[in-house]
N, C-alpha and C positions, 0 to 999 in steps of 0.2 A: 504494500500500500504506500507507494512513493508518489511524489508529485508527477502527474501525468494523466492521460485520458482513462486508462483502464481502472485505476484506483478511484477516480472521480465518478465514473459511471457505475462501478460496483457499489460504492457507498450510496449513491443516489437511489439505485434500485433497491438496496437493502432497506434504506430508511422509508421509501415509499411503500414497500411491502409491509413493513412494520406498522405504518400509519393505516394500512388497510386491514389490520387485525391479525396478521401473521406473526408468529413468534420467531424472530429472526436473531441469529447470532453471527458474528464475523470472526473468522480465524485467519491470521496472516503471518507471514514470515518477516525477515529482517532486510533492510536495504543493503544494496551492494555499495562498495566504496564510491563516493562521488554522488550518490543519490540522496535525496532529501525526503524524509517521511511526509506524507500528505497531512497537513495540520488538521484538515477536516475530520480525519479518522479519530484523532485524539479527542476532538470536541464532540463527537457523536455520542448519543445516549444509548446506542446499541450495546448489547453484551459483547465483550471482546475476549478473544484468546490470542495471546502472542506466542508464536512458535519461533524463538530466536534462531534455531538451527536450520530453519527452512530458508534456503537461499537459492538464487537463480543458478549459480554455478554447480557443476556436477561434483559430488563428494559421496561416493557409494556407501561407505560405512555410516557416515553421518545421515545420509538419506534414509537408510534402513531404520535408524533410531527415530527419525522424524515420522516415518511411516507408522511405527509403533505408537508414537505420541498421538498422531491423528486418529488411528484406529481406537485408541483408548478414549479419546475425546468423543468420538461418534458413539462408542458403546455406552458412555455415561449419559450422553444427551439424547440418544435415540431419535434423531431427526427423521422426518418423513421424506425430505428431499435434501440432497447435497448438491449445491450449485458451485462449480469450480471455474476458475479463470487463471490463466497463466500456464506455461508449459510444465514447470516442475510441480507447482501446486495442483495443477489439473491432473497430472499423472498420479501423484501420491494420494490425492484426495479420492480419486475414483477407485484406486486399488484398495484403499482403506475401507471405503464404503462396501466393497465386495466382501470384505472379511468380517463384517459385523452382522448380527441377526437381532431383530428383523432387518433385512436389507433395505436401506433407503433408495429411493429413486435418484438417479444421477443425471445432471444436466451440465454440460461443459460449454463455456462460451469462448469462442475464438475471437480475440480482439484485433487480430491483424494477420498479416501474411507470414505465418510462422515458418514456411518452407522456403522463403526467399529473403535474402538480405541479411538475416540474422546470423546464418551459419554458412560454411562452405558447402560445396555440392555433395560430398560424401556424408557429412553430418546431417544435411537436409534429407538425404535418402533414408538414413537411419531413423531420423525423426519421423518421417512419413510412415515407415514400417511400424514404429512404436505407436503412432496414433491409430493406425489400422487395428492393432491389437487392443488398444484401449477402447476403441469404438465398440468392441464386442461386449464390454462391460459398462457401456454408457447407454442410457435410455434415450436421451435427446442431445443433439448438438446444435449450437446457435452460432451462425456466422453473422458478423455485424455489418456486412455489406455483400453485394452480389459477387464481387471479385473474389472475396475470401471463400464464399460458398463454391465458386467455380474451382478454386484451388483444391478444396476438399474432395470435390467430385473427380478432378483430374487424377488425384492420387488414390482414388477408390475408397476413401475413408467414409463415404456416406452409405456404403453397402450394409453396414451392420447396426446403424443407429439412425433414428429419424433426424433429418437435417432441416433446420429452419433458418431463414434469413430475416433478421430483426435489426433494423437500424437503431443505433444507440440514441439515448436521450440524456440531456443534462439540463440544469437550470440556467436558462439564458435570458430570462426576462430583464434581469438587472442591466444587461448590455444595451437595452433599448434606451436607457438613460444617457448613454454617451452622446455628447454633442460635439461642438466644434473643438473643444479642448482649451485649456488655459495657457498652454505654452510652458507649463512647469517642467515637463520632461525635456523639452528642447533647451530650456535654460540650464537644466542639470547637465546636459551634454555640451553646453557652451555653444549652442547653435543660435543663429539668427531666427526669429519667428517665421521668416519666409523660406528658410532652408527646407529641403525635402528629407523627411525622416521615414525610412523603411524599417520595419521590425520583423524579426524572425522568432516567433514564440514557440520554442520546442526544446526538449531535452537534447543536449549536444551529444550526438552519437552517430555511428556510421549510417544507420537507416535514415535518419533525418537529413543527411547529405549536406550539412553546413560546409563541408570541404568543397563541394561543387560550387556553392555560392561564393566562397572566397576566390576560387579560380575565376568565376564570372567577373568579379570586381577587378581582378588582374587584367582580364581581357578588355574590359570597358575602359580601363586606364583613366586618362584625363577626361574622358567623356562623362565621368561622374566626379566633378570637382569637389575636393574635400571641404571647401568653404561653403558649398551649397548642398552637399549630400552627406548623410550619415546612415549607416546600417547598424542597428542595435540588435544583438542577440539576447533574447529574454529566455533564460534557462541556463542550465549548467550541466556538466558532465566531464568525464575523464579526458575527453578530446579537446578541452578548451585551450590549454596551453599550446598544443600543436597547431590549432587553428590560428591563434594569435601570432605564432611564429611564422606561419605560412603567409599571413597577411603582411607582416613586415617584410618578408623576403620578396613579395611581389610588389612592394612599394605602395600598398594600400592600407597600411596599419592605421593611418590617420583618418580613414573613412569608416572604421569599425569600432564599436563599443560593446563590451560584454557586461550586461547588467545583472547577470545571475537570475535566481528565481525572484519574482516580484509578486507581492500580494495585491498591489494596486493596479490590476490589469485594466480596470475602467479608465484610469488616467493614462496608461500606456496606449490603449487603443484611441483615446481621445486626441492625443497628439500625433498619432501615426498617420502618415499620408498613404502608406501602402503596407500590407502584410504579405510576407514572402514565406512560402513553405516549399523547399526544394527536394522533398523526400524521394528516396529510391523506391520505397514501398510504403503504403498506408492502408489502414482500415478506413474508418470515417473520422477524420481529424477534428477534434474539438476546437483546436485553434482557429480553423476556418469557419466553424459554426459561430464562435465568439466574434470573429472579425466581421462577418456579414451581419450578425445581430447588432453589432456596434455601428454598422453603416460603412465599414471600411472595405474597399475592394481589395482583392488579393491577386498575387502572382504565384502560381503553384505549378507543380509537375503533374502531368496526366497519368496518375497511377492510382490503382485500387479504388477505394471509395471516394476519392477526390472527384473522379469522373462521374460517379453516381450523383453526387450532390451539386455539381457545377451547373451553373447557368451563365450564359454570356454576360448577363448584367452584373454578375458577381466579380468578374475579373478575367484574367487571362491564364491559359494553360500552355506549358511548353513541354517538350519531351524530357524524360528523366536523364540524369547523368550527361547532360549536354550543356556545359558551361557557356559555349558560344551562343546558343539559343537563349539561355537565361540572361546573358549580358546584353544581347540585342534587345530583348523585350524590356529589360529594366531601363536601358538608355532611352528607349522610345517613350516609356511611361513618364520618366523623370523630365524629359525634354518638353512633354506636353503640359507640365505643371501639376499641381495637386489635383488628383481625380476628385470629382464630386462625390459626396456621400451617397450611399445607396438610399433609394426612396423608402419611406416609412412602411409602405405596403410589403416590400420585399423583406425588410427586416422582421416584421411581424410574422411573415410566412415561415421564415427560418426558425423562429422561436417556437411556433406551433408544430412545425414538421419534425423537429428534434426535441420535443418536450419529454420530460421525465414521465408524465402521465401516459402519453402514448406508448413509450417504451415499456413501462410497467404493465400496461394493459396487455400488450402482446406477450410479454414474458409470463404474466399470470395465466394466460391461456395455455401456454406450454406446461407450466407447473401443474395446473389442474388436470390437463390431459395425462401427464405422467402419473399423478396420484390416483386417477380413476381407471388407469389401464388394468385389465384383469391380470 
């Protein structure tokens, strides 16, 4: 449960189910180095179990101990349904559910393209084989966008469990409050109010492809003048220092700022002229939901669920891992001046389309179907 889309969506779903009368508890592992725990989790009134030894990295003997801990937890709580998310937690949670009696129904949520971008080709094939085995002990699988569902079908993982496509939801209404902005963030960055500020709100990691964006700035060169343009990375990760070093090597270090994780995202979007997400792979990115709800157009790569949610009015798409295309699009957008804010009707449409209520309605239908299956 670290800062990012999956934790935010999982918590929102759990709290909404609790509000509807379900008895809900949340069990989660520990952050990896460079990750920040999601503060909303600590503030939640849900019953919580921390499993510190549960980590993303493989550690066979430790993972066996974690499996025993999860099995003991399920045996003591006797849940009707176990809903899992994440590769490691999803595997251990479903195996543990199979080992207890009475056996709870199991629902696993795939939050992204787990077979692409995260691992090399051999580990990805092993991962796909593992997921096919796990599907045999899973009642329902949920893909958060059409392209993730297509991945699961391509690898034959849908043969053994019911597969559903459910687009995620989160609380976006607050972003409708975003207006023109006060200029506070631009002042913090030492920018003139008329300067163009682009923000990249994402965890700094290989999949989000901030390295491609740095290369694009290098290609753009003087076409993005440091006095008139700044790119702010909002997020953190172990690749941050390498990104900063590469920006300096390309001579664009003065055009880049690293803001780390920020709680004041309304203020960030208010001062942003453009939101950029150059990902190699994506599920359905919350950052772009927030951007459009805040009225800010985006420049993103045509990958995964980005393509499913995109409309021409929202902004512009370019091919992934193509710094030249990204540089060209960015120069054109900046040269044209600050893009107009999205109209109120489009902003409200995004808020409704990706609402927690709609997401929970669809998930609740799956939960009830699993509970009432003979």
